[in-house]
PAKOL-845678 format. One record per atom (N, C-alpha, C): atom name; residue in three letters; residue number from 1; x, y, z. Coordinates in steps of 0.2 Angstrom, whole numbers. Layout:
SITE name resn resi     x     y     z
SITE   CA  ala  NUM     X     Y     Z
...
END
This chain:
SITE name resn resi     x     y     z
SITE    N  unk    1    70   162   560
SITE   CA  unk    1    65   158   558
SITE    C  unk    1    62   161   551
SITE    N  unk    2    60   167   551
SITE   CA  unk    2    57   170   546
SITE    C  unk    2    61   170   540
SITE    N  unk    3    68   171   540
SITE   CA  unk    3    72   170   535
SITE    C  unk    3    73   163   532
SITE    N  unk    4    72   158   536
SITE   CA  unk    4    72   151   534
SITE    C  unk    4    66   150   530
SITE    N  unk    5    60   152   532
SITE   CA  unk    5    54   151   529
SITE    C  unk    5    54   155   522
SITE    N  unk    6    57   161   522
SITE   CA  unk    6    57   164   515
SITE    C  unk    6    62   161   511
SITE    N  unk    7    67   158   513
SITE   CA  unk    7    72   154   509
SITE    C  unk    7    69   148   506
SITE    N  unk    8    65   144   510
SITE   CA  unk    8    62   138   508
SITE    C  unk    8    57   140   503
SITE    N  unk    9    53   145   504
SITE   CA  unk    9    48   147   499
SITE    C  unk    9    52   149   492
SITE    N  unk   10    57   153   492
SITE   CA  unk   10    61   155   486
SITE    C  unk   10    64   148   483
SITE    N  unk   11    66   144   486
SITE   CA  unk   11    69   137   483
SITE    C  unk   11    63   134   480
SITE    N  unk   12    57   133   484
SITE   CA  unk   12    52   129   481
SITE    C  unk   12    49   133   475
SITE    N  unk   13    49   139   475
SITE   CA  unk   13    46   143   469
SITE    C  unk   13    51   142   463
SITE    N  unk   14    57   141   464
SITE   CA  unk   14    62   140   459
SITE    C  unk   14    61   134   456
SITE    N  unk   15    60   128   460
SITE   CA  unk   15    59   122   457
SITE    C  unk   15    53   121   453
SITE    N  unk   16    47   125   456
SITE   CA  unk   16    41   125   452
SITE    C  unk   16    42   128   445
SITE    N  unk   17    46   134   445
SITE   CA  unk   17    46   137   439
SITE    C  unk   17    51   133   434
SITE    N  unk   18    56   130   436
SITE   CA  unk   18    60   125   432
SITE    C  unk   18    55   120   429
SITE    N  unk   19    51   117   433
SITE   CA  unk   19    46   111   431
SITE    C  unk   19    42   114   426
SITE    N  unk   20    39   120   427
SITE   CA  unk   20    34   123   422
SITE    C  unk   20    38   124   415
SITE    N  unk   21    44   127   415
SITE   CA  unk   21    47   129   409
SITE    C  unk   21    49   122   405
SITE    N  unk   22    51   117   409
SITE   CA  unk   22    53   111   405
SITE    C  unk   22    47   108   402
SITE    N  unk   23    41   109   405
SITE   CA  unk   23    35   106   402
SITE    C  unk   23    33   110   396
SITE    N  unk   24    35   116   395
SITE   CA  unk   24    33   120   389
SITE    C  unk   24    37   118   383
SITE    N  unk   25    43   115   384
SITE   CA  unk   25    47   113   378
SITE    C  unk   25    45   107   375
SITE    N  unk   26    44   107   368
SITE   CA  unk   26    43   100   365
SITE    C  unk   26    49    96   364
SITE    N  unk   27    49    90   363
SITE   CA  unk   27    54    86   362
SITE    C  unk   27    59    88   356
SITE    N  unk   28    56    91   351
SITE   CA  unk   28    59    93   345
SITE    C  unk   28    63   100   347
SITE    N  unk   29    60   104   351
SITE   CA  unk   29    64   110   354
SITE    C  unk   29    70   108   358
SITE    N  unk   30    69   103   362
SITE   CA  unk   30    74   101   367
SITE    C  unk   30    80    98   363
SITE    N  unk   31    78    94   358
SITE   CA  unk   31    84    91   354
SITE    C  unk   31    87    96   349
SITE    N  unk   32    84   101   347
SITE   CA  unk   32    87   106   343
SITE    C  unk   32    90   112   347
SITE    N  unk   33    91   111   353
SITE   CA  unk   33    93   117   357
SITE    C  unk   33   101   116   358
SITE    N  unk   34   104   112   354
SITE   CA  unk   34   111   111   354
SITE    C  unk   34   114   118   351
SITE    N  unk   35   119   120   355
SITE   CA  unk   35   122   127   352
SITE    C  unk   35   127   125   347
SITE    N  unk   36   127   129   342
SITE   CA  unk   36   132   128   336
SITE    C  unk   36   139   128   338
SITE    N  unk   37   141   132   343
SITE   CA  unk   37   148   133   346
SITE    C  unk   37   148   130   353
SITE    N  unk   38   144   125   354
SITE   CA  unk   38   143   122   361
SITE    C  unk   38   150   118   363
SITE    N  unk   39   150   116   369
SITE   CA  unk   39   156   112   372
SITE    C  unk   39   153   106   376
SITE    N  unk   40   154   100   373
SITE   CA  unk   40   151    94   376
SITE    C  unk   40   156    89   377
SITE    N  unk   41   155    85   382
SITE   CA  unk   41   159    79   383
SITE    C  unk   41   155    73   386
SITE    N  unk   42   158    67   385
SITE   CA  unk   42   155    61   388
SITE    C  unk   42   160    57   391
SITE    N  unk   43   159    54   396
SITE   CA  unk   43   163    49   399
SITE    C  unk   43   160    42   398
SITE    N  unk   44   163    38   395
SITE   CA  unk   44   160    31   393
SITE    C  unk   44   164    25   396
SITE    N  unk   45   161    20   398
SITE   CA  unk   45   164    14   400
SITE    C  unk   45   163     8   397
SITE    N  unk   46   159     8   391
SITE   CA  unk   46   158     2   388
SITE    C  unk   46   157     3   380
SITE    N  unk   47   158    -2   376
SITE   CA  unk   47   159    -1   369
SITE    C  unk   47   152     2   366
SITE    N  unk   48   146    -1   368
SITE   CA  unk   48   140     1   366
SITE    C  unk   48   139     9   367
SITE    N  unk   49   141    11   373
SITE   CA  unk   49   140    18   374
SITE    C  unk   49   145    22   370
SITE    N  unk   50   151    20   369
SITE   CA  unk   50   156    23   365
SITE    C  unk   50   153    24   358
SITE    N  unk   51   150    18   355
SITE   CA  unk   51   148    19   348
SITE    C  unk   51   142    24   348
SITE    N  unk   52   138    24   353
SITE   CA  unk   52   132    29   353
SITE    C  unk   52   135    36   353
SITE    N  unk   53   140    37   357
SITE   CA  unk   53   143    43   358
SITE    C  unk   53   146    46   352
SITE    N  unk   54   150    42   348
SITE   CA  unk   54   153    44   342
SITE    C  unk   54   148    45   337
SITE    N  unk   55   143    41   336
SITE   CA  unk   55   137    42   332
SITE    C  unk   55   134    49   333
SITE    N  unk   56   132    50   339
SITE   CA  unk   56   129    56   341
SITE    C  unk   56   133    62   340
SITE    N  unk   57   140    62   342
SITE   CA  unk   57   144    67   341
SITE    C  unk   57   145    69   333
SITE    N  unk   58   146    64   329
SITE   CA  unk   58   147    64   322
SITE    C  unk   58   141    68   319
SITE    N  unk   59   135    67   321
SITE   CA  unk   59   129    70   318
SITE    C  unk   59   129    77   320
SITE    N  unk   60   131    79   327
SITE   CA  unk   60   131    85   329
SITE    C  unk   60   136    90   326
SITE    N  unk   61   142    87   325
SITE   CA  unk   61   148    91   322
SITE    C  unk   61   146    92   315
SITE    N  unk   62   143    87   312
SITE   CA  unk   62   141    88   305
SITE    C  unk   62   137    94   304
SITE    N  unk   63   132    95   308
SITE   CA  unk   63   127   100   308
SITE    C  unk   63   130   107   311
SITE    N  unk   64   135   106   315
SITE   CA  unk   64   137   112   319
SITE    C  unk   64   145   111   319
SITE    N  unk   65   148   113   314
SITE   CA  unk   65   156   112   313
SITE    C  unk   65   160   116   319
SITE    N  unk   66   157   121   322
SITE   CA  unk   66   160   124   328
SITE    C  unk   66   160   121   334
SITE    N  unk   67   156   115   334
SITE   CA  unk   67   155   111   341
SITE    C  unk   67   162   108   343
SITE    N  unk   68   163   108   350
SITE   CA  unk   68   168   105   353
SITE    C  unk   68   165    99   357
SITE    N  unk   69   168    93   355
SITE   CA  unk   69   165    87   358
SITE    C  unk   69   171    82   360
SITE    N  unk   70   171    80   366
SITE   CA  unk   70   176    76   369
SITE    C  unk   70   173    70   372
SITE    N  unk   71   177    64   371
SITE   CA  unk   71   174    58   374
SITE    C  unk   71   180    55   378
SITE    N  unk   72   179    54   384
SITE   CA  unk   72   184    51   389
SITE    C  unk   72   182    43   390
SITE    N  unk   73   187    39   388
SITE   CA  unk   73   185    32   389
SITE    C  unk   73   188    30   396
SITE    N  unk   74   185    26   400
SITE   CA  unk   74   187    24   406
SITE    C  unk   74   185    16   407
SITE    N  unk   75   188    13   413
SITE   CA  unk   75   186     7   415
SITE    C  unk   75   189     2   409
SITE    N  unk   76   185    -4   409
SITE   CA  unk   76   187    -9   405
SITE    C  unk   76   187    -7   397
SITE    N  unk   77   184    -2   396
SITE   CA  unk   77   183     0   389
SITE    C  unk   77   191     2   386
SITE    N  unk   78   195     4   391
SITE   CA  unk   78   202     6   389
SITE    C  unk   78   205     0   386
SITE    N  unk   79   204    -6   389
SITE   CA  unk   79   207   -12   387
SITE    C  unk   79   204   -14   380
SITE    N  unk   80   198   -13   379
SITE   CA  unk   80   195   -14   373
SITE    C  unk   80   198   -10   367
SITE    N  unk   81   199    -3   369
SITE   CA  unk   81   202     1   364
SITE    C  unk   81   209    -1   362
SITE    N  unk   82   212    -4   367
SITE   CA  unk   82   219    -6   365
SITE    C  unk   82   219   -12   361
SITE    N  unk   83   215   -17   362
SITE   CA  unk   83   215   -23   360
SITE    C  unk   83   210   -25   354
SITE    N  unk   84   205   -21   353
SITE   CA  unk   84   200   -23   348
SITE    C  unk   84   201   -19   342
SITE    N  unk   85   202   -22   336
SITE   CA  unk   85   203   -18   330
SITE    C  unk   85   198   -14   328
SITE    N  unk   86   191   -16   328
SITE   CA  unk   86   186   -12   327
SITE    C  unk   86   185    -6   331
SITE    N  unk   87   186    -7   338
SITE   CA  unk   87   186    -1   342
SITE    C  unk   87   191     4   341
SITE    N  unk   88   197     1   339
SITE   CA  unk   88   203     6   337
SITE    C  unk   88   201    10   331
SITE    N  unk   89   198     7   326
SITE   CA  unk   89   195    10   320
SITE    C  unk   89   190    15   322
SITE    N  unk   90   186    14   326
SITE   CA  unk   90   181    19   329
SITE    C  unk   90   184    25   331
SITE    N  unk   91   190    24   335
SITE   CA  unk   91   193    29   338
SITE    C  unk   91   196    34   333
SITE    N  unk   92   199    31   328
SITE   CA  unk   92   202    35   322
SITE    C  unk   92   197    38   318
SITE    N  unk   93   191    35   317
SITE   CA  unk   93   185    38   314
SITE    C  unk   93   183    44   318
SITE    N  unk   94   182    43   324
SITE   CA  unk   94   180    49   329
SITE    C  unk   94   185    55   328
SITE    N  unk   95   191    54   328
SITE   CA  unk   95   196    59   327
SITE    C  unk   95   195    63   321
SITE    N  unk   96   194    59   315
SITE   CA  unk   96   193    62   309
SITE    C  unk   96   187    66   308
SITE    N  unk   97   182    64   312
SITE   CA  unk   97   176    68   312
SITE    C  unk   97   175    73   316
SITE    N  unk   98   181    75   320
SITE   CA  unk   98   182    81   324
SITE    C  unk   98   181    80   331
SITE    N  unk   99   181    74   334
SITE   CA  unk   99   180    73   341
SITE    C  unk   99   187    72   344
SITE    N  unk  100   188    74   350
SITE   CA  unk  100   194    73   354
SITE    C  unk  100   193    67   359
SITE    N  unk  101   197    62   358
SITE   CA  unk  101   196    56   362
SITE    C  unk  101   202    55   367
SITE    N  unk  102   200    54   373
SITE   CA  unk  102   205    53   379
SITE    C  unk  102   204    46   382
SITE    N  unk  103   209    44   385
SITE   CA  unk  103   209    38   389
SITE    C  unk  103   211    39   396
SITE    N  unk  104   208    36   401
SITE   CA  unk  104   209    37   408
SITE    C  unk  104   215    34   410
SITE    N  unk  105   220    37   413
SITE   CA  unk  105   226    34   415
SITE    C  unk  105   226    29   421
SITE    N  unk  106   221    31   425
SITE   CA  unk  106   220    26   431
SITE    C  unk  106   217    19   428
SITE    N  unk  107   213    20   423
SITE   CA  unk  107   210    14   420
SITE    C  unk  107   216    10   416
SITE    N  unk  108   220    14   413
SITE   CA  unk  108   225    11   409
SITE    C  unk  108   230     7   414
SITE    N  unk  109   232    10   420
SITE   CA  unk  109   236     6   425
SITE    C  unk  109   232     0   427
SITE    N  unk  110   226     1   429
SITE   CA  unk  110   222    -5   431
SITE    C  unk  110   222   -11   426
SITE    N  unk  111   221    -9   420
SITE   CA  unk  111   220   -15   415
SITE    C  unk  111   227   -16   411
SITE    N  unk  112   232   -13   414
SITE   CA  unk  112   239   -14   411
SITE    C  unk  112   240   -12   403
SITE    N  unk  113   237    -6   402
SITE   CA  unk  113   237    -4   395
SITE    C  unk  113   242     2   395
SITE    N  unk  114   246     3   390
SITE   CA  unk  114   251     8   390
SITE    C  unk  114   249    13   384
SITE    N  unk  115   251    19   384
SITE   CA  unk  115   249    24   379
SITE    C  unk  115   251    21   372
SITE    N  unk  116   256    17   371
SITE   CA  unk  116   258    14   365
SITE    C  unk  116   253     9   362
SITE    N  unk  117   249     6   367
SITE   CA  unk  117   244     1   365
SITE    C  unk  117   238     4   362
SITE    N  unk  118   237    11   363
SITE   CA  unk  118   231    15   360
SITE    C  unk  118   233    17   353
SITE    N  unk  119   227    19   350
SITE   CA  unk  119   228    22   343
SITE    C  unk  119   231    29   344
SITE    N  unk  120   235    31   339
SITE   CA  unk  120   238    38   340
SITE    C  unk  120   233    43   341
SITE    N  unk  121   227    42   339
SITE   CA  unk  121   221    47   339
SITE    C  unk  121   219    48   347
SITE    N  unk  122   221    44   351
SITE   CA  unk  122   218    44   358
SITE    C  unk  122   224    47   362
SITE    N  unk  123   222    53   366
SITE   CA  unk  123   226    56   371
SITE    C  unk  123   225    53   377
SITE    N  unk  124   229    54   382
SITE   CA  unk  124   229    51   389
SITE    C  unk  124   228    57   394
SITE    N  unk  125   223    56   398
SITE   CA  unk  125   223    60   404
SITE    C  unk  125   224    56   410
SITE    N  unk  126   228    58   415
SITE   CA  unk  126   229    54   421
SITE    C  unk  126   223    52   425
SITE    N  unk  127   218    56   425
SITE   CA  unk  127   212    54   429
SITE    C  unk  127   206    56   425
SITE    N  unk  128   202    52   422
SITE   CA  unk  128   196    53   418
SITE    C  unk  128   191    57   421
SITE    N  unk  129   190    55   428
SITE   CA  unk  129   185    59   432
SITE    C  unk  129   187    66   433
SITE    N  unk  130   193    67   435
SITE   CA  unk  130   196    74   436
SITE    C  unk  130   196    78   430
SITE    N  unk  131   197    75   424
SITE   CA  unk  131   197    78   418
SITE    C  unk  131   190    81   416
SITE    N  unk  132   185    76   417
SITE   CA  unk  132   178    78   416
SITE    C  unk  132   176    84   421
SITE    N  unk  133   178    84   427
SITE   CA  unk  133   177    90   432
SITE    C  unk  133   180    96   429
SITE    N  unk  134   186    95   427
SITE   CA  unk  134   189   101   424
SITE    C  unk  134   185   104   418
SITE    N  unk  135   183   100   413
SITE   CA  unk  135   179   102   408
SITE    C  unk  135   172   105   410
SITE    N  unk  136   169   103   416
SITE   CA  unk  136   163   106   418
SITE    C  unk  136   165   113   421
SITE    N  unk  137   171   114   424
SITE   CA  unk  137   173   120   426
SITE    C  unk  137   174   125   421
SITE    N  unk  138   176   122   415
SITE   CA  unk  138   177   126   409
SITE    C  unk  138   171   127   404
SITE    N  unk  139   165   126   407
SITE   CA  unk  139   159   127   403
SITE    C  unk  139   156   121   399
SITE    N  unk  140   159   115   399
SITE   CA  unk  140   157   110   395
SITE    C  unk  140   150   107   398
SITE    N  unk  141   146   104   394
SITE   CA  unk  141   140   100   397
SITE    C  unk  141   143    93   396
SITE    N  unk  142   142    89   402
SITE   CA  unk  142   145    83   402
SITE    C  unk  142   140    78   404
SITE    N  unk  143   141    71   401
SITE   CA  unk  143   137    66   403
SITE    C  unk  143   142    60   405
SITE    N  unk  144   140    56   410
SITE   CA  unk  144   144    50   411
SITE    C  unk  144   139    44   410
SITE    N  unk  145   142    39   406
SITE   CA  unk  145   138    33   405
SITE    C  unk  145   141    27   407
END
């Protein structure tokens, strides 16, 4: 019982200290805390989020050339990448600006898209979610939109 109470107090104090630390950082400090050699990835499922991801990554890579940024496209976005010329151009631009772009194989099967339908700049992973988990295990900071 005593160990349980001590454990609960330890957990509660760690939450309190995290909350206090977060409050001390300004918006500018948080936004400027990106590591120059950081590893970041996003899993996106719609074209608006893809556009925002590419724009964000391009700015970060411009300021931090050592940055590793990957974008995994899943769901109906895979079909959009295969069939929409503007989205295809966005993929090519993303690669030229230093991003790695991947398409989810499960989504490709669901929407009847083959690797040949995608821009050459887009790599294929069998399972986009599994790929994101693997990136996390390898130290990447990830976001799913």
